[in-house]
C-alpha positions as a printed NumPy array, in Angstrom:
array([[210.109,  90.47 , 143.684],
       [210.7  ,  89.02 , 147.131],
       [212.587,  91.446, 149.234],
       [211.629,  94.151, 147.55 ],
       [210.587,  96.394, 150.258],
       [214.471,  96.27 , 151.283],
       [216.807,  99.175, 149.583],
       [219.535,  97.604, 147.093],
       [221.75 ,  98.653, 149.575],
       [221.37 ,  96.048, 152.262],
       [223.118,  93.212, 150.406],
       [226.194,  95.437, 149.795],
       [227.787,  98.473, 148.976],
       [226.906,  99.44 , 145.409],
       [224.701,  96.017, 144.399],
       [223.664,  95.473, 141.005],
       [222.644,  92.46 , 138.91 ],
       [224.814,  90.192, 137.259],
       [224.907,  88.75 , 133.665],
       [221.707,  86.739, 133.253],
       [220.623,  83.84 , 130.653],
       [216.924,  84.912, 131.167],
       [217.267,  88.271, 130.843],
       [220.133,  89.256, 128.931],
       [221.728,  91.697, 130.544],
       [225.266,  92.26 , 132.519],
       [225.98 ,  93.631, 135.315],
       [228.45 ,  93.692, 137.84 ],
       [228.954,  90.876, 140.87 ],
       [227.146,  91.32 , 144.064],
       [230.027,  91.593, 146.704],
       [228.239,  89.18 , 149.378],
       [228.052,  86.182, 146.895],
       [230.999,  84.472, 149.133],
       [228.137,  84.044, 151.901],
       [226.493,  81.4  , 150.397],
       [229.284,  79.204, 150.547],
       [229.553,  78.781, 154.244],
       [225.684,  78.638, 154.628],
       [225.769,  75.434, 152.214],
       [228.717,  74.458, 154.162],
       [227.111,  74.252, 157.438],
       [223.647,  72.989, 156.132],
       [225.271,  70.303, 154.004],
       [227.897,  69.61 , 157.137],
       [224.525,  68.923, 159.52 ],
       [222.672,  67.6  , 156.703],
       [225.675,  64.693, 156.263],
       [225.372,  64.326, 160.084],
       [222.544,  61.601, 159.859],
       [224.581,  59.635, 157.264],
       [226.627,  57.912, 160.37 ],
       [222.795,  56.709, 161.416],
       [221.396,  55.807, 157.989],
       [222.672,  52.173, 158.085],
       [221.823,  51.523, 161.95 ],
       [217.839,  53.386, 161.102],
       [218.112,  50.921, 157.768],
       [218.624,  47.856, 160.024],
       [216.516,  48.787, 162.624],
       [213.522,  48.951, 160.359],
       [214.004,  46.12 , 158.529],
       [214.479,  43.753, 161.583],
       [211.252,  45.672, 163.341],
       [209.689,  44.577, 160.031],
       [210.763,  40.758, 159.736],
       [211.869,  40.005, 163.297],
       [209.989,  41.62 , 165.906],
       [206.782,  40.712, 164.203],
       [206.747,  36.914, 164.636],
       [207.261,  35.279, 167.536],
       [210.949,  34.018, 167.358],
       [213.325,  32.304, 170.253],
       [216.458,  34.486, 171.75 ],
       [218.448,  32.769, 169.085],
       [216.071,  33.161, 166.045],
       [215.74 ,  36.599, 166.769],
       [219.511,  37.033, 167.088],
       [220.392,  35.506, 163.735],
       [217.19 ,  37.22 , 161.919],
       [218.469,  40.659, 162.816],
       [222.417,  39.923, 161.905],
       [220.83 ,  38.854, 158.804],
       [218.969,  42.488, 158.87 ],
       [222.403,  43.881, 158.61 ],
       [222.399,  42.447, 155.168],
       [218.99 ,  43.208, 154.197],
       [219.494,  46.669, 155.286],
       [222.038,  46.845, 151.85 ],
       [218.846,  45.948, 149.647],
       [216.583,  48.414, 151.433],
       [219.569,  50.793, 150.475],
       [219.258,  50.717, 146.898],
       [215.424,  50.713, 147.378],
       [216.008,  54.154, 148.331],
       [218.289,  55.334, 145.765],
       [215.764,  54.247, 143.34 ],
       [212.599,  56.189, 145.054],
       [215.113,  59.201, 145.377],
       [216.279,  59.2  , 141.537],
       [212.708,  58.832, 140.192],
       [211.721,  61.329, 142.117],
       [214.833,  63.698, 141.143],
       [214.465,  63.155, 137.221],
       [210.538,  64.361, 138.081],
       [211.418,  67.651, 140.339],
       [214.812,  68.542, 138.669],
       [213.604,  70.185, 135.686],
       [210.122,  71.682, 137.516],
       [212.738,  72.936, 140.257],
       [214.777,  74.641, 137.382],
       [212.2  ,  76.384, 135.812],
       [211.088,  77.416, 138.985],
       [213.916,  79.103, 139.522],
       [214.431,  80.533, 135.588],
       [210.948,  82.118, 136.707],
       [211.096,  83.458, 140.019],
       [214.889,  84.266, 140.414],
       [217.653,  81.494, 142.319],
       [216.894,  83.106, 145.607],
       [213.372,  81.301, 146.083],
       [214.567,  78.2  , 145.045],
       [217.199,  78.179, 147.283],
       [214.926,  78.981, 150.058],
       [212.407,  76.01 , 149.002],
       [215.392,  73.59 , 148.504],
       [216.712,  74.173, 152.359],
       [212.968,  73.818, 153.22 ],
       [212.862,  70.469, 151.632],
       [215.796,  69.204, 152.946],
       [214.29 ,  69.958, 156.408],
       [211.679,  67.948, 155.925],
       [213.367,  64.467, 155.683],
       [215.505,  64.5  , 159.005],
       [212.371,  66.093, 160.706],
       [210.454,  62.918, 159.017],
       [213.03 ,  60.28 , 160.012],
       [212.916,  61.682, 163.711],
       [209.521,  61.231, 163.786],
       [209.912,  57.937, 162.627],
       [212.528,  56.875, 165.186],
       [210.356,  58.522, 168.181],
       [206.614,  57.087, 167.184],
       [208.706,  53.361, 165.802],
       [206.582,  54.083, 162.516],
       [206.291,  51.613, 160.071],
       [208.698,  51.052, 156.828],
       [206.42 ,  52.824, 154.375],
       [206.21 ,  56.029, 156.228],
       [210.549,  55.561, 156.377],
       [210.459,  55.312, 152.146],
       [208.259,  58.573, 152.335],
       [210.658,  60.741, 154.486],
       [213.41 ,  59.621, 152.338],
       [212.326,  60.54 , 149.036],
       [211.748,  64.142, 150.087],
       [215.418,  64.305, 149.252],
       [214.915,  63.927, 145.817],
       [212.676,  67.472, 145.601],
       [215.716,  69.232, 147.312],
       [218.138,  69.48 , 144.259],
       [220.467,  72.08 , 146.154],
       [223.493,  71.371, 144.175],
       [221.25 ,  71.768, 140.73 ],
       [220.195,  75.363, 142.114],
       [223.431,  75.963, 143.2  ],
       [225.109,  75.212, 139.905],
       [222.44 ,  77.018, 138.144],
       [223.09 ,  80.867, 140.437],
       [226.873,  80.235, 139.588],
       [226.403,  79.697, 136.023],
       [224.149,  82.576, 136.281],
       [226.26 ,  84.957, 137.616],
       [229.723,  84.071, 135.745],
       [228.667,  83.402, 131.933],
       [231.906,  84.816, 130.248],
       [235.227,  83.985, 131.794],
       [234.964,  79.67 , 131.524],
       [238.142,  80.027, 134.322],
       [236.172,  81.926, 136.692],
       [232.921,  79.909, 136.531],
       [235.404,  76.669, 136.952],
       [236.635,  78.614, 140.068],
       [233.658,  79.253, 141.755],
       [232.032,  75.691, 140.571],
       [235.607,  73.843, 142.166],
       [235.11 ,  75.901, 145.597],
       [231.519,  74.397, 145.622],
       [232.732,  71.229, 145.252],
       [235.623,  71.519, 147.9  ],
       [232.837,  72.428, 150.545],
       [230.407,  69.632, 149.297],
       [233.356,  67.071, 149.504],
       [234.862,  68.606, 153.39 ],
       [231.106,  68.52 , 154.285],
       [230.618,  65.269, 153.379],
       [233.694,  64.021, 156.276],
       [232.759,  66.885, 158.768],
       [228.826,  66.273, 159.17 ],
       [229.169,  62.818, 160.441],
       [232.738,  63.349, 162.44 ],
       [230.442,  66.481, 164.191],
       [227.33 ,  64.681, 164.799],
       [228.791,  61.579, 166.216],
       [230.521,  63.432, 168.982],
       [226.6  ,  63.917, 170.143],
       [226.008,  60.575, 170.495],
       [222.255,  60.397, 170.112],
       [220.497,  59.78 , 167.038],
       [217.627,  62.017, 167.486],
       [219.467,  65.047, 168.513],
       [221.293,  64.317, 165.588],
       [217.976,  64.557, 163.54 ],
       [216.609,  67.272, 165.574],
       [220.05 ,  69.895, 164.801],
       [219.995,  67.993, 161.071],
       [215.839,  69.354, 160.586],
       [216.757,  72.563, 162.684],
       [219.595,  74.08 , 160.509],
       [218.032,  74.468, 156.776],
       [215.178,  76.366, 158.696],
       [218.128,  78.507, 160.016],
       [219.943,  78.923, 156.466],
       [216.577,  78.792, 154.643],
       [216.337,  82.594, 157.037],
       [219.324,  83.529, 156.464],
       [219.393,  82.979, 152.646],
       [216.351,  85.303, 152.772],
       [217.809,  88.269, 154.089],
       [221.615,  87.753, 153.325],
       [221.842,  85.72 , 149.712],
       [221.268,  88.469, 147.227],
       [219.692,  87.46 , 144.065],
       [221.858,  86.214, 141.073],
       [219.184,  87.857, 138.823],
       [215.8  ,  89.577, 139.072],
       [213.228,  87.809, 137.646],
       [212.873,  87.626, 133.852],
       [208.886,  88.187, 133.838],
       [208.917,  92.168, 135.173],
       [212.106,  92.807, 132.965],
       [210.109,  91.602, 130.038],
       [207.293,  93.401, 130.52 ],
       [209.173,  96.644, 131.386],
       [210.961,  96.003, 127.835],
       [208.176,  95.558, 125.832],
       [205.966,  98.56 , 127.974],
       [208.816, 100.832, 127.036],
       [209.356,  99.183, 122.885],
       [205.758,  99.526, 122.475],
       [206.313, 103.207, 123.785],
       [208.825, 103.909, 121.229],
       [207.321, 101.851, 118.485],
       [203.744, 104.139, 118.899],
       [206.145, 107.459, 119.18 ],
       [208.283, 105.688, 116.092],
       [204.882, 105.538, 114.432],
       [203.573, 108.628, 114.955],
       [206.663, 110.54 , 113.588],
       [207.084, 108.361, 110.57 ],
       [203.257, 108.496, 109.403],
       [203.613, 111.869, 109.71 ],
       [207.043, 112.372, 107.895],
       [205.462, 109.668, 105.318],
       [202.593, 111.46 , 104.573],
       [203.86 , 114.672, 104.086],
       [206.339, 113.903, 101.727],
       [206.074, 112.278,  98.316],
       [206.206, 107.935,  97.789],
       [209.329, 108.401,  95.991],
       [211.101, 109.392,  99.177],
       [209.532, 106.796, 101.603],
       [212.138, 104.207, 103.153],
       [212.76 , 101.62 , 100.854],
       [211.183,  98.285, 103.044],
       [213.636,  96.31 , 104.755],
       [215.686,  93.205, 103.059],
       [214.091,  89.669, 103.463],
       [216.218,  87.23 , 105.433],
       [217.646,  84.251, 104.314],
       [215.122,  81.359, 104.422],
       [217.675,  79.803, 107.067],
       [217.704,  82.097, 109.792],
       [214.144,  83.006, 109.964],
       [213.652,  79.14 , 110.433],
       [216.237,  79.106, 112.859],
       [214.452,  81.769, 114.787],
       [211.446,  80.943, 114.71 ],
       [211.622,  77.028, 115.699],
       [214.231,  78.358, 118.441],
       [211.483,  80.672, 119.802],
       [208.948,  78.117, 119.607],
       [210.849,  74.658, 120.336],
       [210.926,  73.169, 123.622],
       [214.222,  72.469, 125.758],
       [214.004,  68.603, 124.831],
       [214.194,  69.601, 121.572],
       [217.293,  72.289, 121.615],
       [219.166,  69.811, 123.799],
       [218.282,  66.962, 121.151],
       [219.219,  70.315, 118.109],
       [222.909,  70.649, 119.386],
       [225.72 ,  67.754, 118.831],
       [227.826,  69.122, 121.665],
       [224.685,  68.988, 123.761],
       [223.969,  64.98 , 123.437],
       [227.687,  64.758, 124.067],
       [227.432,  66.335, 127.331],
       [224.357,  64.095, 128.446],
       [225.991,  60.93 , 127.48 ],
       [228.499,  62.06 , 129.765],
       [226.345,  62.929, 132.77 ],
       [224.433,  59.794, 132.414],
       [227.982,  57.548, 131.952],
       [229.614,  59.531, 134.7  ],
       [226.126,  59.15 , 136.684],
       [226.229,  55.189, 136.039],
       [229.739,  54.428, 137.129],
       [229.89 ,  56.653, 139.702],
       [225.896,  54.761, 141.658],
       [227.19 ,  51.661, 140.565],
       [230.612,  51.787, 142.843],
       [228.228,  52.847, 145.806],
       [225.736,  50.016, 145.685],
       [228.923,  47.186, 145.149],
       [231.202,  48.626, 147.959],
       [228.674,  48.122, 150.496],
       [228.886,  44.498, 149.13 ],
       [232.452,  44.225, 149.404],
       [232.766,  45.927, 152.421],
       [230.438,  43.596, 154.255],
       [232.031,  40.418, 152.307],
       [235.616,  40.873, 152.65 ],
       [236.74 ,  43.669, 154.625],
       [234.73 ,  42.661, 158.005],
       [232.774,  45.532, 158.351],
       [228.762,  45.102, 158.847],
       [226.14 ,  47.13 , 158.164],
       [226.011,  49.309, 160.965],
       [230.113,  49.861, 160.491],
       [229.548,  51.301, 157.346],
       [229.109,  54.29 , 158.652],
       [232.362,  54.08 , 160.473],
       [234.725,  53.161, 157.713],
       [234.518,  57.29 , 157.408],
       [235.818,  57.393, 160.496],
       [239.536,  55.875, 159.326],
       [242.894,  58.504, 159.922],
       [244.398,  57.407, 156.398],
       [240.756,  57.489, 154.299],
       [240.451,  61.359, 155.841],
       [243.357,  62.614, 155.582],
       [243.596,  61.094, 151.84 ],
       [240.138,  62.372, 150.863],
       [241.589,  65.704, 152.192],
       [245.071,  65.555, 150.679],
       [243.237,  65.017, 147.176],
       [240.238,  68.047, 147.541],
       [242.541,  70.624, 148.51 ],
       [245.868,  69.867, 146.31 ],
       [244.24 ,  68.016, 143.396],
       [240.853,  68.971, 142.34 ],
       [242.169,  73.48 , 142.003],
       [245.175,  71.998, 140.311],
       [243.005,  70.271, 138.037],
       [240.987,  73.308, 137.594],
       [244.044,  75.408, 136.987],
       [245.232,  73.354, 134.159],
       [242.658,  71.205, 131.742],
       [239.555,  72.052, 130.314],
       [236.402,  71.169, 131.352],
       [236.004,  68.299, 129.016],
       [239.116,  67.069, 130.209],
       [238.107,  66.994, 133.577],
       [234.967,  65.426, 132.726],
       [237.374,  62.27 , 131.778],
       [239.834,  62.457, 134.193],
       [236.736,  62.203, 136.354],
       [235.669,  59.359, 134.822],
       [238.876,  57.394, 133.99 ],
       [239.396,  57.534, 138.18 ],
       [236.007,  56.112, 138.676],
       [237.155,  52.944, 136.358],
       [240.55 ,  52.706, 137.769],
       [239.264,  52.749, 141.599],
       [236.236,  50.14 , 140.085],
       [239.399,  48.06 , 139.172],
       [240.946,  48.676, 142.66 ],
       [237.732,  47.418, 144.242],
       [237.949,  44.491, 142.41 ],
       [240.881,  43.818, 143.517],
       [240.703,  43.779, 146.796],
       [237.512,  41.592, 146.988],
       [240.422,  38.54 , 145.528],
       [242.13 ,  39.074, 148.779],
       [241.332,  37.07 , 151.743],
       [243.405,  38.89 , 153.775],
       [241.806,  41.913, 155.64 ],
       [244.765,  43.967, 156.13 ],
       [246.084,  43.868, 152.206],
       [242.211,  44.253, 151.078],
       [241.992,  47.282, 152.619],
       [245.118,  49.227, 151.087],
       [243.171,  48.43 , 147.678],
       [240.125,  49.847, 149.349],
       [241.641,  53.12 , 150.507],
       [243.363,  53.913, 147.536],
       [240.113,  53.221, 145.364],
       [238.031,  55.648, 148.197],
       [240.319,  58.395, 147.505],
       [240.502,  58.41 , 143.301],
       [236.164,  57.898, 144.069],
       [237.007,  61.073, 145.889],
       [238.607,  62.369, 142.976],
       [235.756,  61.558, 140.355],
       [233.072,  63.192, 142.469],
       [234.597,  66.376, 143.049],
       [236.239,  66.554, 139.317],
       [233.854,  65.502, 137.21 ],
       [230.689,  67.974, 137.823],
       [233.297,  70.426, 137.952],
       [233.63 ,  70.003, 134.439],
       [229.934,  69.35 , 133.638],
       [228.749,  71.901, 135.098],
       [231.091,  74.362, 133.9  ],
       [229.959,  72.865, 130.084],
       [226.46 ,  73.134, 130.663],
       [226.997,  77.212, 131.716],
       [228.75 ,  77.724, 128.625],
       [226.065,  75.98 , 126.593],
       [223.193,  77.972, 128.282],
       [224.944,  81.083, 127.64 ],
       [224.397,  80.209, 124.082],
       [221.33 ,  79.251, 124.049],
       [217.92 ,  81.31 , 123.683],
       [215.166,  79.035, 124.416],
       [215.578,  78.312, 127.968],
       [217.6  ,  79.322, 131.067],
       [220.895,  77.908, 133.212],
       [218.301,  76.683, 135.843],
       [216.119,  74.418, 133.233],
       [219.294,  73.059, 131.245],
       [220.613,  72.571, 134.935],
       [217.589,  70.454, 136.13 ],
       [216.943,  68.795, 132.741],
       [220.017,  67.443, 132.879],
       [220.045,  66.431, 136.332],
       [216.573,  64.861, 135.692],
       [217.832,  62.489, 132.567],
       [221.121,  61.688, 134.655],
       [218.928,  60.4  , 138.049],
       [217.216,  57.879, 136.078],
       [220.504,  55.479, 135.363],
       [220.729,  56.261, 139.349],
       [218.201,  54.252, 140.48 ],
       [218.066,  51.337, 137.809],
       [221.628,  50.752, 137.375],
       [222.376,  49.749, 141.599],
       [219.151,  47.733, 141.539],
       [220.015,  45.754, 138.224],
       [223.61 ,  45.04 , 139.391],
       [222.665,  44.275, 143.149],
       [219.932,  41.332, 141.766],
       [222.61 ,  39.961, 139.185],
       [225.197,  39.909, 142.262],
       [222.689,  38.387, 144.87 ],
       [221.583,  35.895, 141.889],
       [225.487,  35.018, 141.015],
       [227.155,  35.142, 144.207],
       [225.114,  34.327, 146.714],
       [227.791,  31.53 , 148.098],
       [230.396,  35.008, 148.556],
       [232.954,  32.393, 147.183],
       [235.972,  34.05 , 145.116],
       [235.367,  32.999, 141.643],
       [231.841,  34.312, 141.506],
       [232.311,  38.065, 143.37 ],
       [235.564,  38.058, 140.699],
       [233.394,  37.939, 137.689],
       [230.836,  40.441, 139.274],
       [233.9  ,  42.744, 139.473],
       [234.859,  42.153, 136.371],
       [231.405,  42.816, 135.005],
       [231.562,  46.016, 136.53 ],
       [235.06 ,  46.931, 136.087],
       [234.093,  46.386, 132.421],
       [230.516,  48.85 , 132.702],
       [233.416,  51.37 , 134.219],
       [235.611,  51.59 , 131.186],
       [233.074,  51.432, 128.839],
       [231.569,  54.564, 130.355],
       [234.94 ,  56.328, 130.472],
       [235.994,  55.257, 126.962],
       [232.731,  56.432, 125.801],
       [232.507,  59.487, 127.199],
       [235.761,  60.763, 126.189],
       [235.205,  59.358, 122.608],
       [231.999,  61.383, 123.065],
       [233.688,  64.59 , 124.359],
       [236.465,  64.234, 121.452],
       [239.032,  64.421, 123.678]])
């Protein structure tokens, strides 16, 4: 185990390992667990800082590929660069597809790695992977390399599933108390949402794209070192515990067998202990199947887990579809081009409403609603936000349209903060009941399956939108909005029915 040369008191007073799904032991929680949240907040604040420059970088690379490589006049070059802003939206969707595919492959592997080797090495690996993306992106900007290299750098973020590992860390520590688990997951969601506001605003003050990427690349390395020295392990590696338990059991069995053999041989056969009663066939088959079944079979054999799988996929589908359609409406109706999409987070009303939602509404929902109800509330708010976005698309007055966009953004923030807390809390309860695989494997499997529609649905919707509403007329965009609203409402209602709310 890592850091075995340090005393246990290094991590805090009277530190002992908490409950772990894979090692079946319940101890005292580590006293320095709150240290994890400031570290993650600092890392996310730095990593989210590059969001302010991503549209500009995408437009630059697209213009370099299609405009700078040809001999054009000045007017033609300007028109080509204006068209590059619109093409950057399609580039963002392609980025999302590649990242989702990588996440679907990496999430189960990373979760299994955390179950076998502990959460702290897995957290350090996530931080190091997060550092590679801004580092390679900085090299892209500095060296002015190809578009393919840019895609390779952004795909690295698919391997850095920090939220998955952190949620598994929380569920390892708190298993029996569902209220406390939801409280910690809510704090985690609030920190993530705050970092989405603080990070870009903080990095815009630097006003230097290269320096911003350098800071975003160096911060995860620093956080990885702090994680090594100050973040305790949620549970010891299960291999060492299982090995020690087997050795103890073997020693005890040898002693018991010696004593039993001596007592049986010295006594008469009539005094021999009766054989143990045979177990029911259902119990034996269930125990053998649970021990030999794969994680996928264990997931599909539980009805509640099947319902939860549908909830995760429905939520991720609706949220990622809104991400793609927001950019189209912002550019077409609200007067924002691709370079100004990052500046929308600077608006005072949007940020104030965002902070109000995540600081007041989310803790209130966490205290008063169950985990399943939180999933339904998140999906319902997403559907209403989609309807508001569609309404904004019908207005030709930009000021009137922006009011609907601000309200939709607040509801979208509510859904983003509330629904994952309910999903992860249900995952923790399911992993606590399961014995065939650990929390990291369960969380990673669901994360990987939910990543598939994240890339496919926005791609299909964007292609359909470009084909139907290429003239950006009110009729075509209204029909596109109606389709999107219908998909979101069906996802919300289907999840509510599946979870039996």
